N, C-alpha and C positions, 0 to 999 in steps of 0.2 A: 939908692935903687931905681931903676931907670923904669919907664911905662911902659905898661904893658902894650905890646904891640895890637894892630887889628886882630888880626890869627889868634892872639893870645886871648883878649877879649872875647871870641865869639869862643872858643874852648872852654874858657872860665864861663860863661853862659849856659853852655851845651850842658856844660855836669850840673851846674843848678836846676837847671829844668828839666832833668830825668830824676831828680833824687826827690826821695819817698814825699817833703812839704811840698813838693808842685807836680809830680807824675800824673796825679789826680783829680789837677785841678785845672784844669783848661781857659776858664779866665786868668787865674793869675800868672799863668805861664801866658800869656796874649799879653797881659798889664807889664810884667817883667821885660819882656820883649819888647813892647811901643817902648817903655820909656828909655831902654841903651839904646835903642834907635835914634830917639829923638837927643837922645845927650851926642849921639858920633855924627848928628848932624848942627849944634852946635845951639847957641840961644838961648831962649828964656822959656818955661812952659807956664803954663797955666793948669786951671781945674777946668776950666770951660773948654778949652781945648781936648784936653782927654776925655770930658763924658762928649763933645763931640765925634772927637776920632772913634772911639771905642767904645762908647756904652750907647749911639746913634740918639744920645740928645739932641735938642733943634736950640734955637737961639733964645727961648725962651726959660733955658736951666739955669737956675742961680744958685753959686754956691754959699751966699749966707744966708739962705734956706733950704737945700737941698746939702747935709754933709757926704753923699755917694760915696767924691772920692776921695776926700778925707778918709772915710772909714777902709775903702780900699787900699788906701797908699798905707793906714796904718797897721792892718792884716798881713798886709805885704812885707813892711817893714820887720815884725815878728816872726816870720816865715823865716826871712833870709836871717835873722837874727837866730833862730834854734836852728838855723842849717848849718851856720858857722861851729855852733857849739859843739853839737853833736857831730859833725864832719870831718874827718880827715881831709884837708884841703888838700892837692896836688900841687897847685899850684903856687905863685910869689903873692899873685893879687885876691883880692875879695869883693864881691859885690854889696856898697851899700848905699842906702835914699837918707842924708842927710835930713837932720831937722827939720821944716819949715821952706822943704824943698820938694821938687819933684824928679826932677832929673840925677841920675843914677853917678856912683863915683867907684872907680877902681883903685882903692885902698892897698898899700902896702900889707901883708901879709905882718908881717913882722910891726908896725904899729900899733895892729889890731892884736896884738898879743897880749898887748899891757892896755886894763880894761879901760875905754873911754870915756866912763866917769870915774869920777872920786866918790865915791856911796861913804860915808862916815858915820858907822854904827858904834854902839858900845862894844869891847871884847866880848861880853858875858851877854851880848842880846840873843844870839842865836843859841845857844846851849841853855840858857832858858826857856825858851820857845819849847826846845826838843823838850827837855826834862818834865815842861810843865803838864806839854800833849801826855808824855810815859805816864806821869802822874793823874791823870786826867782819868785814864783808861784804867788805870790798876784801882783807882779811888771808886771808879761806876763799879769796877766787876769785885773788888772786896769787900766796898765797904753800902755803896749804894743801890743795896738788894736784898730782897726781901732772905732770912736766914734756910739756908736748903734744911730738909726732910732728911734722916738719913739715912732712908733709902736714896733721895736722890744724891746723895752724896759719896752712894759703894758702887763705883764704877762699873761698868757694864761686859768689862775685861776686853775690850777692844784693842787688839794685839798692834796697832799704830801706835798706842800711845800708853800700854800698860806699864812698859820700863821707862818710860818719863812718871806717871803719877805715881807708880807703886814703887820705886826704887829709894829705895833707903837710905843707901851706901852713897850716892852722888847726886848731891843738889842740881835743880835743874838752871840752867843760866839761858835766857832768852835776849838772843841778840839780834837788836834793829839794826839792819843794814843805813848808814850814814854816808854823804858824799865827803871827799876830800875838797879843802878848799887851801888857797896861797893866799898868802897876804906880805906885805911890803914887810922888810928885814926894817930893826931900826928905827921905827915909828910905835910909837904908842897911842897918839890921838890926832886921827882923821885917818887911819888905816885903809887904805884899798883891799879888799879881798878879793879874789879872784876864781874862778871854778874853771879850771882845762877840764874837757871832756876827756883828752888824752891822760890825764894822770888822776889815776883811783888808789897808788898806794904809795910807800917809799922809796919801792925803785925803780916807778912809771918815775919820780919826782928826780932821782938818781940819772934816768938816762936821758932827761930832759935839757939838762945842767949841764949835762957834758955835750948833746947837739946843740945848745943853743946857750952858753951859758952870758954872753948878752944881755939877753933879756931875763933866763932863770935866775942868774946870780944876784937877782934883785928880789927876793920872794923867798919866803921859808914856808915849810907845812904849817896852815896856823891849827888853830885849837879850837878855829869854830867850823860846825860843820853844820849841815840838815839830814834829817829823815827822808826818805821817800814817803810819796801818802803812802801806796801798797802795802806800806811795811806797819805803816803807823794804826791802818786801817783794819790792818790784819791781825794786831797786836790782840783784839777785845775778844773774834773769836780762837786764836791759841789759847788763851786765857781760859775761855770758855771751857774747854775739853780737861781742864783741872778740876773741876768740879766744885769750887772754892775751897779747894785746897793750896793754903796762900804759901804755909812752910816749906823750905827750901825751895825756894823760887825768887828768882831775881830777875832784872833786863838793865841791859847794859847796851853801848852803841859799839858795833863793830870798831871804829876805831880807836875804841878806849880797852880792845882786848891786848890781854898780856899770854905768855906761852901760860902759865898753869893755869891759866882759867882750863886749855883743852885738859889737864890731867883731873882737874880737882870739880868738872860739870857735865853733867847732863848737857848736849847744847843746841838749841835750836835757831836755827839761822832763818830772818824774815831779809827780803832784801832782792837787790839786783846785782847783775855778775859785778858790777861798780863798784859793789859796796864790801865786796867779800875782805877787802883786807886781808887778816892773816892767815884765814880760811880758807886763803884759795891752795894752800899747800896741801888742806887734807881733802880737796876738792879733787884738788888733780893726780888723787889717787885712784879714781874712780875710773869707771869706762866710757862717761861721758866728757867731753873736752869742749869746749868752747869758745870761738873766737869772738872779737868785739868789731874788727873793721874786716868787710862787713861783718854784720849779725849772724851765727850759723851755729849748728851744732855737732860731730863728730860724735855717732855710736859705737863701740867696739862689739858687734855680735861672736860673740866667743863658741856659739856653736858651728859659724862658717870661719871664725877665724878673720871677717873682715871689718870692715868702718863704713858705716853707713850715716849719709851727708844728709842735714836739714837744714836747709839754707832757709833767710827770711830776710823778707822786701815787708819791713814790719810795719811802717806808717804813709797815710795818705789822707791830707785835713785832720780830721780828728779821728778818723778810723783808724783803732790798730789791731795787729796781728802779732803773735808775741808763740813763744813758745815755754810755756811753765815747765821746770824741772826739777821733782821731788827724789831725793837721794837723803836715804835711812840706813847705818852701819853700824857698825860695832868700831870705838875707837881703841888707844892702844891701851889702855888703861880700864879697860872691861865697861867703859861708859859708850853711853848712846848720841850719836850724831845725828839729825835731819836737817836737810834745807831744803829750802822752802823758796823758790827763786825764780828770775826769768831776766829779760834784757829790760823789759818796762815795766811801768807800774800793773799791769793789765796779768802778765805773767807771773807776777808776785801774789795778786789776789786771788788768782786763780787758780795755784798750788796750795796758797790756804785754805779754797773752796774745797778742793776737792779732798784732802787727807782731814778736814774735818767735820765734814760731810758724813751722814751717818749710814749712806750707801754706800761709800769708800771701797769695802771689800765685795759689795757684789757686783760694781764696776770691775774691778779690778778682775774679779771670777770669769767673767763675762769674756771681755778680753782673751785671758790667756786658757780658758777652757779649761779648767778645773777648779777644784774647790782649794783654798788658802787654810791650812790648817796648824802651820808654822803659830806659835805666839810666845813672846813675843815676835813681829813678822816685820824684814829686812827686804831693801827692795831700792831700783833705779827705775823712775818713770820717767817721760817724755808726754808732754798733753801740748797740741796745737790753740791755743786761744785766741778768739776775734771778739774787739770790742769797742768803745767809746770811752778814753780816758778813762775813769775808775769803774766803769760797769763791765761787765764781762757779756756776751748774750752766746755764745754757745761754745763748747771746746771738745777736744779727741783725741783719746790717746793713741798715741804713735809710736811707744814703745816703754814695754814695763819685762821687767825679769826681776826675780826673786833673789835675793842671795842669804846666804845660810851663815853663821857669826864668825866667821876669816873674811867672809867679804865675799866670797867664789859665787858664782851664777847657778843657783838650783836647778 
């Protein structure tokens, strides 16, 4: 592949600088621009030069005792890595800062597609960690707690949860969303595991394989995955709604779902839109549609027969803005399905927090300006959430419609 022209380099840099990782961080914008400019001039670059030119340090600056520049460069590498992992680059090259250097490198994107380092892990280490996490949550919930009194065991009739808790016909399956990984074919020892943000299910992988067989033909969908923090942390809150009733309750990763699971269980999904796997088929039947590039929602307003757009610029440094989506509806076998999802971990955690909060119905009634008398209650809901990492600061309901058992708007 040919080297990028000066114009292409400028376009690549401009796209990176306007991304959520950089647009709210002037210092890192200046640092990356500076490194690109210095690279174009040729020669070498030292810590003292960066400290003097960009941070106003004088000749007394000693990099051996002051890690300022190394810290900034390390954080800049992480920002670039996150950008490349979460953004579909429209150009043929990406910006990298090689370890041990300060000048940047415009690398061919096809080279970057293959993981830069081989990480040798046991085939079972990731699933073991995930299952251990789920086991700890379940153990703490079911066993490492004082026994409930009969009064506490009796449910309060919360219409959001009654058809999960009191439904003896269908057991409840809690689905924890996990991310899809690829691994090298025909290799057992020292395999490379690769997370491609554009590949989140079997259909995505088939499309990538057809689009770029030279790269993707070396890989296959791996049995290794990892669960998002929002789903793992929210699991305990969902279990709390069952009041200690562990009978007819199980947990499974979304990558492990089988079609029989949809018919034989009530299902509660905890995870991001990228974790849906087969559940995406059910979500597509609702009046809420999502798109990942760029992140956004479309909501069909049945009363006006129009679509409303909820667009999202969701990250600036550690700050995150997200849309939480909560959907509860009746499945094809008279079972109940509930989705607690969003684009990021903040969205997932806020969706769990809202539907497990004792004030949920009061908030819904305030938004709708009417009483909710149906029990059980089915609904489609969007809430805008803001927070930092795994902490939600504030949220606001943006859309809420009640549904009847057929899925029609009430």
